N, CA and C atoms of all chains as a GROMACS GRO file, in nm:
protein
  585
    1MET      N    1   0.063  -0.095   0.019
    1MET     CA    2  -0.059  -0.047   0.018
    1MET      C    3   0.104   0.097   0.053
    2LYS      N    4   0.186   0.128   0.090
    2LYS     CA    5   0.291   0.215   0.073
    2LYS      C    6   0.327   0.278  -0.040
    3LYS      N    7   0.386   0.168  -0.103
    3LYS     CA    8   0.466   0.159  -0.229
    3LYS      C    9   0.370   0.244  -0.354
    4ALA      N   10   0.252   0.212  -0.326
    4ALA     CA   11   0.095   0.294  -0.471
    4ALA      C   12   0.120   0.407  -0.398
    5ILE      N   13   0.123   0.423  -0.258
    5ILE     CA   14   0.130   0.582  -0.280
    5ILE      C   15   0.246   0.683  -0.250
    6ILE      N   16   0.356   0.638  -0.268
    6ILE     CA   17   0.435   0.656  -0.269
    6ILE      C   18   0.457   0.726  -0.492
    7SER      N   19   0.391   0.575  -0.549
    7SER     CA   20   0.393   0.606  -0.723
    7SER      C   21   0.272   0.705  -0.754
    8PHE      N   22   0.205   0.668  -0.621
    8PHE     CA   23   0.070   0.807  -0.734
    8PHE      C   24   0.175   0.970  -0.670
    9ILE      N   25   0.273   1.016  -0.558
    9ILE     CA   26   0.283   1.123  -0.538
    9ILE      C   27   0.422   1.138  -0.638
   10VAL      N   28   0.505   1.091  -0.685
   10VAL     CA   29   0.608   1.115  -0.776
   10VAL      C   30   0.550   1.120  -0.906
   11SER      N   31   0.405   1.051  -0.932
   11SER     CA   32   0.363   1.075  -1.074
   11SER      C   33   0.304   1.229  -1.060
   12ALA      N   34   0.232   1.289  -0.963
   12ALA     CA   35   0.220   1.410  -0.912
   12ALA      C   36   0.264   1.506  -0.975
   13LEU      N   37   0.381   1.425  -0.890
   13LEU     CA   38   0.484   1.545  -0.885
   13LEU      C   39   0.554   1.582  -1.041
   14VAL      N   40   0.555   1.447  -1.160
   14VAL     CA   41   0.559   1.440  -1.250
   14VAL      C   42   0.541   1.516  -1.346
   15LEU      N   43   0.408   1.512  -1.280
   15LEU     CA   44   0.326   1.554  -1.409
   15LEU      C   45   0.309   1.727  -1.370
   16ALA      N   46   0.316   1.718  -1.227
   16ALA     CA   47   0.344   1.904  -1.184
   16ALA      C   48   0.457   1.993  -1.269
   17GLY      N   49   0.562   1.921  -1.232
   17GLY     CA   50   0.653   1.978  -1.334
   17GLY      C   51   0.670   1.951  -1.530
   18LEU      N   52   0.570   1.903  -1.533
   18LEU     CA   53   0.584   1.880  -1.702
   18LEU      C   54   0.464   1.950  -1.694
   19ALA      N   55   0.360   2.023  -1.654
   19ALA     CA   56   0.299   2.145  -1.668
   19ALA      C   57   0.359   2.240  -1.625
   20LEU      N   58   0.452   2.282  -1.545
   20LEU     CA   59   0.539   2.412  -1.527
   20LEU      C   60   0.645   2.400  -1.666
   21TRP      N   61   0.678   2.363  -1.702
   21TRP     CA   62   0.743   2.343  -1.812
   21TRP      C   63   0.706   2.387  -1.933
   22ALA      N   64   0.564   2.288  -1.904
   22ALA     CA   65   0.452   2.300  -2.053
   22ALA      C   66   0.436   2.500  -2.072
   23THR      N   67   0.396   2.508  -1.921
   23THR     CA   68   0.304   2.674  -1.956
   23THR      C   69   0.425   2.738  -1.895
   24LYS      N   70   0.540   2.745  -1.822
   24LYS     CA   71   0.653   2.875  -1.787
   24LYS      C   72   0.809   2.797  -1.861
   25GLY      N   73   0.810   2.756  -1.852
   25GLY     CA   74   0.953   2.697  -1.961
   25GLY      C   75   0.982   2.773  -2.080
   26ARG      N   76   1.010   2.661  -2.105
   26ARG     CA   77   1.107   2.726  -2.230
   26ARG      C   78   1.014   2.601  -2.351
   27PHE      N   79   0.891   2.605  -2.354
   27PHE     CA   80   0.826   2.475  -2.466
   27PHE      C   81   0.798   2.613  -2.532
   28SER      N   82   0.827   2.570  -2.669
   28SER     CA   83   0.778   2.605  -2.793
   28SER      C   84   0.703   2.538  -2.864
   29GLY      N   85   0.666   2.372  -2.808
   29GLY     CA   86   0.558   2.350  -2.902
   29GLY      C   87   0.571   2.269  -3.027
   30ASN      N   88   0.704   2.246  -3.043
   30ASN     CA   89   0.769   2.153  -3.191
   30ASN      C   90   0.711   2.009  -3.156
   31ALA      N   91   0.731   1.939  -3.264
   31ALA     CA   92   0.720   1.848  -3.278
   31ALA      C   93   0.799   1.725  -3.175
   32GLY      N   94   0.908   1.788  -3.173
   32GLY     CA   95   1.003   1.688  -3.085
   32GLY      C   96   1.005   1.720  -2.906
   33GLU      N   97   0.913   1.836  -2.878
   33GLU     CA   98   0.874   1.833  -2.733
   33GLU      C   99   0.756   1.706  -2.693
   34ILE      N  100   0.670   1.793  -2.820
   34ILE     CA  101   0.544   1.739  -2.825
   34ILE      C  102   0.525   1.603  -2.779
   35LEU      N  103   0.639   1.574  -2.818
   35LEU     CA  104   0.672   1.388  -2.908
   35LEU      C  105   0.750   1.342  -2.702
   36MET      N  106   0.819   1.468  -2.687
   36MET     CA  107   0.929   1.372  -2.482
   36MET      C  108   0.779   1.367  -2.417
   37GLY      N  109   0.718   1.530  -2.441
   37GLY     CA  110   0.601   1.552  -2.326
   37GLY      C  111   0.485   1.354  -2.328
   38ALA      N  112   0.443   1.333  -2.453
   38ALA     CA  113   0.404   1.213  -2.486
   38ALA      C  114   0.423   1.061  -2.398
   39ILE      N  115   0.582   1.069  -2.403
   39ILE     CA  116   0.621   0.997  -2.368
   39ILE      C  117   0.633   0.973  -2.201
   40VAL      N  118   0.683   1.113  -2.152
   40VAL     CA  119   0.633   1.094  -1.987
   40VAL      C  120   0.499   1.098  -1.965
   41LEU      N  121   0.399   1.127  -2.086
   41LEU     CA  122   0.289   1.117  -2.047
   41LEU      C  123   0.253   0.918  -2.011
   42VAL      N  124   0.320   0.842  -2.098
   42VAL     CA  125   0.305   0.730  -2.119
   42VAL      C  126   0.390   0.671  -1.986
   43VAL      N  127   0.465   0.746  -1.968
   43VAL     CA  128   0.574   0.669  -1.830
   43VAL      C  129   0.493   0.710  -1.716
   44VAL      N  130   0.409   0.807  -1.618
   44VAL     CA  131   0.344   0.845  -1.554
   44VAL      C  132   0.209   0.768  -1.576
   45GLY      N  133   0.178   0.718  -1.705
   45GLY     CA  134   0.094   0.638  -1.666
   45GLY      C  135   0.112   0.487  -1.648
   46PHE      N  136   0.193   0.454  -1.645
   46PHE     CA  137   0.253   0.336  -1.667
   46PHE      C  138   0.236   0.342  -1.506
   47ALA      N  139   0.285   0.425  -1.462
   47ALA     CA  140   0.295   0.464  -1.252
   47ALA      C  141   0.223   0.414  -1.212
   48VAL      N  142   0.160   0.514  -1.219
   48VAL     CA  143  -0.039   0.489  -1.214
   48VAL      C  144  -0.085   0.344  -1.236
   49PHE      N  145  -0.068   0.289  -1.356
   49PHE     CA  146  -0.122   0.155  -1.369
   49PHE      C  147  -0.073   0.095  -1.280
   50LEU      N  148   0.014   0.087  -1.177
   50LEU     CA  149   0.091  -0.014  -1.152
   50LEU      C  150   0.061   0.039  -0.915
   51GLY      N  151   0.061   0.133  -0.962
   51GLY     CA  152  -0.001   0.157  -0.818
   51GLY      C  153  -0.182   0.159  -0.800
   52VAL      N  154  -0.229   0.179  -0.896
   52VAL     CA  155  -0.380   0.128  -0.900
   52VAL      C  156  -0.396  -0.078  -0.897
   53SER      N  157  -0.267  -0.084  -0.916
   53SER     CA  158  -0.307  -0.246  -0.924
   53SER      C  159  -0.292  -0.293  -0.812
   54ARG      N  160  -0.148  -0.261  -0.736
   54ARG     CA  161  -0.140  -0.237  -0.592
   54ARG      C  162  -0.249  -0.190  -0.473
   55LEU      N  163  -0.307  -0.124  -0.564
   55LEU     CA  164  -0.441  -0.015  -0.458
   55LEU      C  165  -0.500  -0.145  -0.462
   56ARG      N  166  -0.555  -0.232  -0.587
   56ARG     CA  167  -0.645  -0.339  -0.626
   56ARG      C  168  -0.644  -0.410  -0.529
   57SER      N  169  -0.511  -0.459  -0.562
   57SER     CA  170  -0.444  -0.588  -0.488
   57SER      C  171  -0.516  -0.579  -0.309
   58GLY      N  172  -0.506  -0.457  -0.267
   58GLY     CA  173  -0.496  -0.438  -0.109
   58GLY      C  174  -0.622  -0.454  -0.098
   59LEU      N  175  -0.711  -0.378  -0.184
   59LEU     CA  176  -0.888  -0.387  -0.122
   59LEU      C  177  -0.960  -0.549  -0.072
   60ARG      N  178  -0.845  -0.635  -0.203
   60ARG     CA  179  -0.929  -0.755  -0.235
   60ARG      C  180  -0.838  -0.881  -0.144
   61ARG      N  181  -0.770  -0.781   0.017
   61ARG     CA  182  -0.704  -0.842   0.068
   61ARG      C  183  -0.542  -0.932   0.006
   62GLU      N  184  -0.542  -0.933  -0.114
   62GLU     CA  185  -0.430  -1.005  -0.121
   62GLU      C  186  -0.298  -0.914  -0.102
   63PRO      N  187  -0.138  -0.952  -0.059
   63PRO     CA  188   0.013  -0.882  -0.108
   63PRO      C  189  -0.080  -0.823  -0.228
   64CYS      N  190  -0.014  -0.698  -0.190
   64CYS     CA  191   0.041  -0.581  -0.254
   64CYS      C  192   0.145  -0.635  -0.373
   65GLU      N  193   0.257  -0.666  -0.292
   65GLU     CA  194   0.366  -0.746  -0.364
   65GLU      C  195   0.340  -0.906  -0.383
   66ASP      N  196   0.432  -0.962  -0.415
   66ASP     CA  197   0.451  -1.123  -0.405
   66ASP      C  198   0.603  -1.185  -0.495
   67GLU      N  199   0.598  -1.292  -0.473
   67GLU     CA  200   0.718  -1.343  -0.606
   67GLU      C  201   0.700  -1.336  -0.695
   68MET      N  202   0.550  -1.345  -0.758
   68MET     CA  203   0.564  -1.343  -0.862
   68MET      C  204   0.638  -1.145  -0.954
   69SER      N  205   0.534  -1.117  -0.889
   69SER     CA  206   0.555  -0.954  -0.919
   69SER      C  207   0.749  -0.904  -0.911
   70ARG      N  208   0.752  -0.927  -0.839
   70ARG     CA  209   0.933  -0.907  -0.794
   70ARG      C  210   0.973  -0.970  -0.873
   71LYS      N  211   0.995  -1.073  -0.889
   71LYS     CA  212   1.016  -1.137  -1.070
   71LYS      C  213   1.032  -1.146  -1.157
   72VAL      N  214   0.874  -1.028  -1.211
   72VAL     CA  215   0.902  -0.984  -1.297
   72VAL      C  216   0.911  -0.813  -1.339
   73MET      N  217   0.904  -0.766  -1.211
   73MET     CA  218   0.980  -0.632  -1.191
   73MET      C  219   1.183  -0.663  -1.203
   74THR      N  220   1.164  -0.747  -1.178
   74THR     CA  221   1.385  -0.805  -1.101
   74THR      C  222   1.391  -0.834  -1.324
   75LYS      N  223   1.331  -0.883  -1.372
   75LYS     CA  224   1.340  -0.988  -1.437
   75LYS      C  225   1.360  -0.860  -1.617
   76ALA      N  226   1.276  -0.775  -1.593
   76ALA     CA  227   1.166  -0.636  -1.693
   76ALA      C  228   1.339  -0.595  -1.614
   77SER      N  229   1.334  -0.599  -1.540
   77SER     CA  230   1.471  -0.427  -1.501
   77SER      C  231   1.655  -0.441  -1.540
   78SER      N  232   1.668  -0.642  -1.539
   78SER     CA  233   1.773  -0.648  -1.613
   78SER      C  234   1.808  -0.692  -1.771
   79LEU      N  235   1.632  -0.698  -1.784
   79LEU     CA  236   1.648  -0.666  -1.936
   79LEU      C  237   1.695  -0.533  -1.996
   80ALA      N  238   1.585  -0.455  -1.914
   80ALA     CA  239   1.576  -0.259  -1.937
   80ALA      C  240   1.799  -0.280  -1.994
   81TYR      N  241   1.792  -0.289  -1.870
   81TYR     CA  242   1.943  -0.296  -1.847
   81TYR      C  243   2.010  -0.327  -1.955
   82TYR      N  244   2.018  -0.448  -2.010
   82TYR     CA  245   2.126  -0.478  -2.101
   82TYR      C  246   2.075  -0.382  -2.248
   83ILE      N  247   1.946  -0.394  -2.251
   83ILE     CA  248   1.904  -0.292  -2.429
   83ILE      C  249   1.984  -0.120  -2.392
   84SER      N  250   1.926  -0.113  -2.242
   84SER     CA  251   1.999   0.058  -2.252
   84SER      C  252   2.142   0.063  -2.265
   85ILE      N  253   2.192  -0.032  -2.220
   85ILE     CA  254   2.358  -0.023  -2.254
   85ILE      C  255   2.331   0.025  -2.463
   86TYR      N  256   2.307  -0.062  -2.505
   86TYR     CA  257   2.293  -0.007  -2.657
   86TYR      C  258   2.213   0.109  -2.702
   87LEU      N  259   2.115   0.145  -2.645
   87LEU     CA  260   2.006   0.254  -2.572
   87LEU      C  261   2.167   0.392  -2.611
   88TRP      N  262   2.257   0.348  -2.500
   88TRP     CA  263   2.328   0.485  -2.487
   88TRP      C  264   2.428   0.473  -2.603
   89LEU      N  265   2.494   0.341  -2.646
   89LEU     CA  266   2.592   0.350  -2.757
   89LEU      C  267   2.508   0.435  -2.863
   90PHE      N  268   2.351   0.394  -2.862
   90PHE     CA  269   2.334   0.483  -3.025
   90PHE      C  270   2.332   0.652  -2.933
   91VAL      N  271   2.274   0.690  -2.828
   91VAL     CA  272   2.269   0.834  -2.867
   91VAL      C  273   2.440   0.863  -2.834
   92MET      N  274   2.507   0.801  -2.808
   92MET     CA  275   2.572   0.843  -2.816
   92MET      C  276   2.708   0.854  -2.978
   93TYR      N  277   2.617   0.794  -3.048
   93TYR     CA  278   2.673   0.808  -3.224
   93TYR      C  279   2.587   0.928  -3.211
   94ILE      N  280   2.450   0.915  -3.211
   94ILE     CA  281   2.363   1.048  -3.287
   94ILE      C  282   2.370   1.196  -3.210
   95SER      N  283   2.456   1.186  -3.106
   95SER     CA  284   2.566   1.319  -3.050
   95SER      C  285   2.751   1.299  -3.154
   96ASP      N  286   2.725   1.254  -3.234
   96ASP     CA  287   2.822   1.300  -3.333
   96ASP      C  288   2.717   1.349  -3.460
   97LYS      N  289   2.633   1.293  -3.515
   97LYS     CA  290   2.620   1.309  -3.563
   97LYS      C  291   2.519   1.461  -3.552
   98THR      N  292   2.462   1.471  -3.423
   98THR     CA  293   2.353   1.616  -3.495
   98THR      C  294   2.461   1.694  -3.358
   99SER      N  295   2.364   1.794  -3.371
   99SER     CA  296   2.442   1.944  -3.275
   99SER      C  297   2.337   1.957  -3.126
  100LEU      N  298   2.302   1.855  -3.131
  100LEU     CA  299   2.212   1.833  -3.023
  100LEU      C  300   2.310   1.922  -2.881
  101GLU      N  301   2.218   1.966  -2.750
  101GLU     CA  302   2.296   2.005  -2.621
  101GLU      C  303   2.306   1.815  -2.573
  102ALA      N  304   2.412   1.867  -2.490
  102ALA     CA  305   2.437   1.731  -2.367
  102ALA      C  306   2.298   1.722  -2.259
  103HIS      N  307   2.289   1.781  -2.264
  103HIS     CA  308   2.111   1.767  -2.178
  103HIS      C  309   1.993   1.763  -2.258
  104SER      N  310   2.011   1.797  -2.407
  104SER     CA  311   1.836   1.692  -2.487
  104SER      C  312   1.938   1.589  -2.433
  105LEU      N  313   2.048   1.507  -2.492
  105LEU     CA  314   2.105   1.418  -2.577
  105LEU      C  315   2.067   1.311  -2.400
  106VAL      N  316   2.084   1.374  -2.274
  106VAL     CA  317   2.119   1.281  -2.149
  106VAL      C  318   1.936   1.325  -2.119
  107GLY      N  319   1.885   1.411  -2.123
  107GLY     CA  320   1.739   1.404  -2.078
  107GLY      C  321   1.670   1.281  -2.243
  108THR      N  322   1.727   1.279  -2.325
  108THR     CA  323   1.674   1.188  -2.414
  108THR      C  324   1.683   1.038  -2.408
  109GLY      N  325   1.836   1.009  -2.322
  109GLY     CA  326   1.871   0.907  -2.249
  109GLY      C  327   1.799   0.839  -2.179
  110ILE      N  328   1.752   0.982  -2.110
  110ILE     CA  329   1.698   0.859  -1.986
  110ILE      C  330   1.513   0.844  -2.006
  111LEU      N  331   1.454   0.949  -2.105
  111LEU     CA  332   1.338   0.863  -2.131
  111LEU      C  333   1.349   0.775  -2.144
  112GLY      N  334   1.489   0.754  -2.294
  112GLY     CA  335   1.410   0.616  -2.365
  112GLY      C  336   1.431   0.520  -2.208
  113MET      N  337   1.552   0.506  -2.121
  113MET     CA  338   1.501   0.461  -2.066
  113MET      C  339   1.448   0.368  -1.962
  114ALA      N  340   1.372   0.457  -1.978
  114ALA     CA  341   1.222   0.448  -1.906
  114ALA      C  342   1.139   0.374  -1.984
  115VAL      N  343   1.119   0.409  -2.080
  115VAL     CA  344   1.025   0.402  -2.239
  115VAL      C  345   1.089   0.260  -2.223
  116THR      N  346   1.187   0.177  -2.237
  116THR     CA  347   1.229   0.049  -2.208
  116THR      C  348   1.182  -0.076  -2.155
  117PHE      N  349   1.194   0.020  -2.002
  117PHE     CA  350   1.124  -0.076  -1.934
  117PHE      C  351   1.066  -0.089  -1.908
  118VAL      N  352   0.932   0.053  -1.902
  118VAL     CA  353   0.774  -0.029  -1.998
  118VAL      C  354   0.769  -0.101  -2.080
  119LEU      N  355   0.849  -0.099  -2.172
  119LEU     CA  356   0.820  -0.247  -2.299
  119LEU      C  357   0.883  -0.329  -2.238
  120CYS      N  358   0.968  -0.340  -2.161
  120CYS     CA  359   1.024  -0.526  -2.102
  120CYS      C  360   0.940  -0.557  -2.023
  121TRP      N  361   0.849  -0.462  -1.936
  121TRP     CA  362   0.782  -0.478  -1.853
  121TRP      C  363   0.672  -0.579  -1.890
  122LEU      N  364   0.649  -0.506  -2.011
  122LEU     CA  365   0.466  -0.562  -2.031
  122LEU      C  366   0.532  -0.689  -2.098
  123GLY      N  367   0.657  -0.662  -2.184
  123GLY     CA  368   0.699  -0.843  -2.264
  123GLY      C  369   0.709  -0.921  -2.114
  124VAL      N  370   0.746  -0.880  -2.060
  124VAL     CA  371   0.736  -0.999  -1.917
  124VAL      C  372   0.628  -1.062  -1.852
  125LYS      N  373   0.547  -0.999  -1.906
  125LYS     CA  374   0.360  -0.963  -1.821
  125LYS      C  375   0.336  -1.078  -1.996
  126ALA      N  376   0.398  -1.035  -2.082
  126ALA     CA  377   0.270  -1.136  -2.182
  126ALA      C  378   0.317  -1.259  -2.244
  127PHE      N  379   0.488  -1.252  -2.220
  127PHE     CA  380   0.490  -1.387  -2.226
  127PHE      C  381   0.586  -1.498  -2.103
  128GLY      N  382   0.527  -1.474  -2.005
  128GLY     CA  383   0.626  -1.495  -1.876
  128GLY      C  384   0.724  -1.477  -1.837
  129THR      N  385   0.730  -1.540  -1.719
  129THR     CA  386   0.930  -1.450  -1.642
  129THR      C  387   1.022  -1.585  -1.694
  130LYS      N  388   0.947  -1.699  -1.771
  130LYS     CA  389   1.062  -1.810  -1.850
  130LYS      C  390   1.153  -1.754  -1.950
  131ILE      N  391   1.069  -1.616  -2.044
  131ILE     CA  392   1.189  -1.551  -2.118
  131ILE      C  393   1.285  -1.491  -2.095
  132GLY      N  394   1.343  -1.451  -2.183
  132GLY     CA  395   1.542  -1.431  -2.127
  132GLY      C  396   1.586  -1.434  -2.118
  133MET      N  397   0.775  -2.668  -1.740
  133MET     CA  398   0.737  -2.751  -1.580
  133MET      C  399   0.590  -2.706  -1.643
  134ASP      N  400   0.496  -2.840  -1.654
  134ASP     CA  401   0.333  -2.855  -1.677
  134ASP      C  402   0.242  -2.854  -1.488
  135ASN      N  403   0.152  -2.785  -1.514
  135ASN     CA  404   0.094  -2.846  -1.397
  135ASN      C  405  -0.066  -2.885  -1.334
  136ARG      N  406  -0.096  -2.916  -1.278
  136ARG     CA  407  -0.227  -2.961  -1.234
  136ARG      C  408  -0.332  -2.916  -1.197
  137ILE      N  409  -0.317  -2.725  -1.091
  137ILE     CA  410  -0.377  -2.622  -1.052
  137ILE      C  411  -0.495  -2.625  -1.133
  138ARG      N  412  -0.526  -2.607  -1.219
  138ARG     CA  413  -0.630  -2.600  -1.299
  138ARG      C  414  -0.761  -2.669  -1.296
  139GLU      N  415  -0.727  -2.799  -1.311
  139GLU     CA  416  -0.787  -2.922  -1.273
  139GLU      C  417  -0.830  -2.943  -1.146
  140LEU      N  418  -0.714  -2.952  -1.053
  140LEU     CA  419  -0.738  -2.984  -0.905
  140LEU      C  420  -0.813  -2.822  -0.744
  141ARG      N  421  -0.809  -2.741  -0.836
  141ARG     CA  422  -0.923  -2.599  -0.859
  141ARG      C  423  -1.059  -2.672  -0.843
  142ALA      N  424  -1.056  -2.708  -0.994
  142ALA     CA  425  -1.234  -2.681  -1.051
  142ALA      C  426  -1.284  -2.877  -0.962
  143ARG      N  427  -1.199  -2.923  -0.901
  143ARG     CA  428  -1.218  -3.032  -0.796
  143ARG      C  429  -1.247  -3.021  -0.713
  144LEU      N  430  -1.212  -2.905  -0.627
  144LEU     CA  431  -1.224  -2.834  -0.483
  144LEU      C  432  -1.353  -2.795  -0.506
  145GLY      N  433  -1.359  -2.734  -0.608
  145GLY     CA  434  -1.496  -2.607  -0.653
  145GLY      C  435  -1.416  -2.439  -0.562
  146ILE      N  436  -1.308  -2.446  -0.597
  146ILE     CA  437  -1.222  -2.303  -0.520
  146ILE      C  438  -1.185  -2.211  -0.608
  147SER      N  439  -1.199  -2.135  -0.687
  147SER     CA  440  -1.178  -1.965  -0.710
  147SER      C  441  -1.009  -1.942  -0.725
  148GLN      N  442  -0.981  -1.943  -0.854
  148GLN     CA  443  -0.849  -1.874  -0.845
  148GLN      C  444  -0.795  -1.735  -0.724
  149LEU      N  445  -0.923  -1.658  -0.635
  149LEU     CA  446  -0.925  -1.578  -0.617
  149LEU      C  447  -0.874  -1.572  -0.417
  150GLU      N  448  -1.006  -1.746  -0.420
  150GLU     CA  449  -0.970  -1.817  -0.291
  150GLU      C  450  -0.818  -1.869  -0.293
  151LEU      N  451  -0.795  -1.952  -0.335
  151LEU     CA  452  -0.641  -2.001  -0.379
  151LEU      C  453  -0.586  -1.890  -0.348
  152ALA      N  454  -0.577  -1.842  -0.401
  152ALA     CA  455  -0.486  -1.693  -0.410
  152ALA      C  456  -0.477  -1.664  -0.231
  153GLN      N  457  -0.545  -1.647  -0.230
  153GLN     CA  458  -0.569  -1.573  -0.092
  153GLN      C  459  -0.498  -1.724   0.042
  154ILE      N  460  -0.555  -1.838  -0.026
  154ILE     CA  461  -0.497  -1.930   0.101
  154ILE      C  462  -0.333  -1.954   0.125
  155VAL      N  463  -0.275  -1.933  -0.050
  155VAL     CA  464  -0.102  -1.933  -0.058
  155VAL      C  465  -0.041  -1.811  -0.059
  156GLY      N  466  -0.122  -1.721   0.005
  156GLY     CA  467  -0.057  -1.505   0.032
  156GLY      C  468  -0.040  -1.524  -0.130
  157VAL      N  469  -0.077  -1.509  -0.166
  157VAL     CA  470  -0.016  -1.482  -0.351
  157VAL      C  471  -0.157  -1.421  -0.390
  158ARG      N  472  -0.119  -1.291  -0.449
  158ARG     CA  473  -0.212  -1.212  -0.653
  158ARG      C  474  -0.231  -1.304  -0.683
  159ARG      N  475  -0.383  -1.290  -0.701
  159ARG     CA  476  -0.532  -1.381  -0.815
  159ARG      C  477  -0.419  -1.402  -0.873
  160GLU      N  478  -0.324  -1.258  -1.014
  160GLU     CA  479  -0.254  -1.301  -1.118
  160GLU      C  480  -0.193  -1.411  -1.131
  161THR      N  481  -0.125  -1.445  -1.002
  161THR     CA  482   0.025  -1.541  -0.947
  161THR      C  483  -0.066  -1.684  -0.978
  162ILE      N  484  -0.188  -1.654  -0.998
  162ILE     CA  485  -0.236  -1.809  -0.939
  162ILE      C  486  -0.278  -1.819  -1.101
  163VAL      N  487  -0.328  -1.730  -1.234
  163VAL     CA  488  -0.381  -1.685  -1.356
  163VAL      C  489  -0.233  -1.733  -1.436
  164PHE      N  490  -0.104  -1.708  -1.389
  164PHE     CA  491  -0.024  -1.720  -1.433
  164PHE      C  492   0.070  -1.920  -1.428
  165LEU      N  493   0.006  -1.924  -1.334
  165LEU     CA  494   0.049  -2.059  -1.270
  165LEU      C  495   0.015  -2.196  -1.370
  166GLU      N  496  -0.146  -2.111  -1.390
  166GLU     CA  497  -0.205  -2.216  -1.462
  166GLU      C  498  -0.194  -2.219  -1.615
  167LYS      N  499  -0.158  -2.104  -1.643
  167LYS     CA  500  -0.162  -2.047  -1.850
  167LYS      C  501   0.047  -2.151  -1.851
  168GLY      N  502   0.102  -2.193  -1.748
  168GLY     CA  503   0.254  -2.213  -1.759
  168GLY      C  504   0.324  -2.107  -1.822
  169LYS      N  505   0.258  -2.025  -1.746
  169LYS     CA  506   0.393  -1.897  -1.759
  169LYS      C  507   0.508  -1.837  -1.673
  170TYR      N  508   0.467  -1.908  -1.527
  170TYR     CA  509   0.561  -1.838  -1.426
  170TYR      C  510   0.597  -2.020  -1.396
  171ASN      N  511   0.729  -2.018  -1.335
  171ASN     CA  512   0.722  -2.123  -1.259
  171ASN      C  513   0.792  -2.091  -1.156
  172PRO      N  514   0.676  -2.209  -1.010
  172PRO     CA  515   0.652  -2.082  -0.870
  172PRO      C  516   0.829  -2.120  -0.784
  173SER      N  517   0.830  -2.016  -0.692
  173SER     CA  518   0.902  -2.101  -0.576
  173SER      C  519   0.922  -2.255  -0.542
  174LEU      N  520   1.008  -2.330  -0.456
  174LEU     CA  521   0.964  -2.433  -0.372
  174LEU      C  522   0.884  -2.416  -0.263
  175ARG      N  523   0.872  -2.300  -0.227
  175ARG     CA  524   0.785  -2.225  -0.108
  175ARG      C  525   0.604  -2.219  -0.187
  176LEU      N  526   0.648  -2.214  -0.219
  176LEU     CA  527   0.486  -2.187  -0.315
  176LEU      C  528   0.432  -2.294  -0.360
  177ALA      N  529   0.494  -2.347  -0.430
  177ALA     CA  530   0.520  -2.528  -0.489
  177ALA      C  531   0.455  -2.571  -0.383
  178HIS      N  532   0.528  -2.622  -0.266
  178HIS     CA  533   0.501  -2.705  -0.159
  178HIS      C  534   0.346  -2.639  -0.069
  179ASP      N  535   0.311  -2.522  -0.071
  179ASP     CA  536   0.188  -2.390  -0.024
  179ASP      C  537   0.092  -2.506  -0.133
  180VAL      N  538   0.069  -2.507  -0.254
  180VAL     CA  539  -0.022  -2.544  -0.305
  180VAL      C  540  -0.011  -2.682  -0.319
  181ALA      N  541   0.072  -2.744  -0.293
  181ALA     CA  542   0.087  -2.873  -0.267
  181ALA      C  543  -0.018  -2.954  -0.165
  182LYS      N  544   0.048  -2.865  -0.039
  182LYS     CA  545   0.003  -2.902   0.078
  182LYS      C  546  -0.179  -2.930   0.127
  183HIS      N  547  -0.215  -2.764   0.041
  183HIS     CA  548  -0.365  -2.736  -0.008
  183HIS      C  549  -0.422  -2.835  -0.085
  184PHE      N  550  -0.393  -2.891  -0.171
  184PHE     CA  551  -0.474  -3.004  -0.258
  184PHE      C  552  -0.437  -3.192  -0.176
  185GLY      N  553  -0.419  -3.117  -0.092
  185GLY     CA  554  -0.335  -3.275   0.013
  185GLY      C  555  -0.297  -3.401  -0.084
  186LEU      N  556  -0.143  -3.307  -0.162
  186LEU     CA  557  -0.114  -3.392  -0.275
  186LEU      C  558   0.039  -3.399  -0.308
  187PRO      N  559   0.166  -3.465  -0.275
  187PRO     CA  560   0.274  -3.412  -0.287
  187PRO      C  561   0.300  -3.359  -0.424
  188ILE      N  562   0.460  -3.297  -0.399
  188ILE     CA  563   0.478  -3.184  -0.498
  188ILE      C  564   0.455  -3.198  -0.610
  189GLU      N  565   0.504  -3.332  -0.661
  189GLU     CA  566   0.500  -3.409  -0.791
  189GLU      C  567   0.413  -3.442  -0.849
  190GLU      N  568   0.312  -3.431  -0.783
  190GLU     CA  569   0.181  -3.520  -0.868
  190GLU      C  570   0.113  -3.322  -0.883
  191VAL      N  571   0.144  -3.254  -0.838
  191VAL     CA  572   0.080  -3.067  -0.870
  191VAL      C  573   0.160  -3.044  -0.973
  192PHE      N  574   0.286  -3.014  -0.968
  192PHE     CA  575   0.378  -2.966  -1.049
  192PHE      C  576   0.454  -3.125  -1.181
  193ILE      N  577   0.415  -3.108  -1.262
  193ILE     CA  578   0.495  -3.253  -1.344
  193ILE      C  579   0.613  -3.180  -1.431
  194PHE      N  580   0.741  -3.213  -1.385
  194PHE     CA  581   0.876  -3.185  -1.440
  194PHE      C  582   0.841  -3.235  -1.617
  195ASN      N  583   0.909  -3.189  -1.693
  195ASN     CA  584   0.922  -3.312  -1.856
  195ASN      C  585   0.991  -3.305  -1.882
   0.00000   0.00000   0.00000
């Protein structure tokens, strides 16, 4: 239950940060920024989904986490870490080819890692913990 | 590894949620077990088999 509440608080903070960036920051509304905002929303949506799922388990008097949910998390994390190494190599390659600023590249890499984790989690959920 | 959880559960007439609550896991874990998408820990396999009153090797079939 505590973890569910923490994920809601973190999601709310990220959404507040996104709203501040969109209204008071240097948001110009170009396609790249809209795409980045959409990716952040997907990642926040995933965190909210996990929080809701834990809350529902709590209401059904089941444990919020059990051995399988921990194994899914561990498996998804290890897969995401492995893929992220290649993602960062790709980001380094892109940094040589484009004139993007360092903070944009780091932001893109971190968002890429978050999306990779979400995709790995969905993959492990869909195909079971025996994959990978 | 295959298992007979669905069959044994139907024989006892208990739902996935009830079995999950008895062995202390989430209902989703029972769903994954029945679909063969998850291999349980020895502890969980023991608890499930104990609930059905059978030895582990009669509930979980090693291929």
